[in-house]
C-alpha positions in Angstrom: -28.1 -73.5 78.6 -25.6 -76.3 78.1 -26.9 -79.0 75.9 -25.2 -82.2 74.6 -27.1 -84.4 72.2 -25.8 -87.8 71.2 -26.7 -89.6 68.0 -25.5 -92.5 65.9 -26.2 -95.5 68.1 -27.9 -98.6 66.9 -27.7 -102.4 66.4 -24.5 -103.7 64.8 -23.0 -107.2 64.3 -19.8 -108.1 66.0 -16.9 -106.8 64.0 -18.9 -103.9 62.7 -18.5 -100.2 63.0 -20.5 -97.2 64.2 -19.8 -93.5 64.5 -21.3 -91.6 67.3 -21.8 -87.9 67.3 -22.4 -85.4 70.1 -23.8 -81.9 69.2 -22.9 -79.3 71.8 -24.5 -75.9 72.5 -24.7 -73.3 75.2 -21.0 -73.0 75.9 -17.7 -72.3 74.2 -17.0 -75.8 72.8 -13.4 -75.1 71.8 -12.4 -74.1 75.3 -13.3 -77.4 77.0 -12.0 -81.0 77.1 -14.6 -83.5 76.0 -15.2 -87.2 77.0 -17.2 -90.2 76.0 -18.5 -92.5 78.7 -20.6 -95.7 78.5 -22.8 -97.6 80.9 -23.7 -101.3 80.4 -26.7 -102.8 82.1 -25.9 -103.6 85.7 -22.5 -101.9 85.5 -21.1 -98.5 86.6 -20.6 -95.8 84.0 -17.0 -95.9 82.7 -14.8 -93.5 80.9 -14.2 -94.5 77.3 -12.1 -91.7 75.8 -11.1 -88.1 76.3 -9.9 -85.3 74.0 -8.3 -82.0 74.8 -9.6 -78.6 73.7 -7.9 -78.4 70.3 -7.9 -82.2 69.8 -4.1 -82.5 70.1 -4.2 -85.1 72.8 -6.5 -88.1 73.3 -6.7 -90.9 75.9 -8.6 -94.2 75.8 -9.7 -97.0 78.1 -7.6 -100.1 77.6 -10.7 -102.0 76.6 -11.2 -99.8 73.5 -7.6 -98.8 72.6 -6.8 -99.5 69.0 -10.5 -99.9 68.1 -12.1 -96.6 69.0 -11.1 -93.1 67.9 -12.3 -89.9 69.5 -12.3 -86.7 67.5 -13.9 -83.2 67.5 -14.7 -80.4 65.1 -14.7 -77.2 66.9 -16.1 -75.3 63.9 -19.2 -77.5 64.2 -19.3 -77.8 68.0 -19.3 -81.5 67.6 -17.6 -84.5 69.2 -17.3 -87.9 67.6 -16.5 -91.5 68.5 -15.6 -93.8 65.6 -16.0 -97.4 66.9 -14.5 -100.2 64.8 -14.2 -104.0 65.4 -17.1 -103.8 67.8 -17.6 -106.6 70.4 -20.7 -107.7 72.3 -19.1 -106.3 75.4 -19.2 -102.8 73.9 -23.0 -102.9 74.3 -23.9 -100.0 76.4 -25.5 -96.5 76.5 -22.9 -94.0 75.3 -22.8 -90.5 76.8 -20.7 -87.4 76.0 -19.7 -85.3 78.8 -18.0 -81.9 79.5 -17.3 -79.7 82.5 -18.3 -76.1 82.2 -18.2 -73.6 85.0 -17.0 -76.3 87.4 -20.2 -78.3 86.7 -20.4 -81.5 84.8 -22.9 -81.9 81.9 -24.1 -85.1 80.3 -26.1 -85.9 77.2 -29.1 -88.1 77.2 -27.1 -91.0 75.8 -27.3 -93.2 72.7 -27.8 -97.0 72.8 -25.2 -99.2 71.1 -26.0 -102.9 70.8 -23.5 -105.3 69.4 -25.2 -108.6 68.7 -25.5 -111.2 65.9 
């Protein structure tokens, strides 16, 4: 079955960095686009970044452009999100997502808290 498992979240001070990982299994990772989303308390889940199958193309929300970098390693069935210059407003639960067989799949999420 399709599984997505995020890791790497935590508490970081403003201006700091974190690298999130998403380990994928149960499907052909290299054949699907992948995305990172986040959901802050009391807010709707929002798209953060996407990456195409081979990693040749990426897109970012305006709020993270220039600070976050999405990448993938198809040999390791893994998705990453490098987050730099973190701000308090980046505090949220971060999820990886894919679509396989016309169905969307989400991980359980990893909490990122940016606070001094």
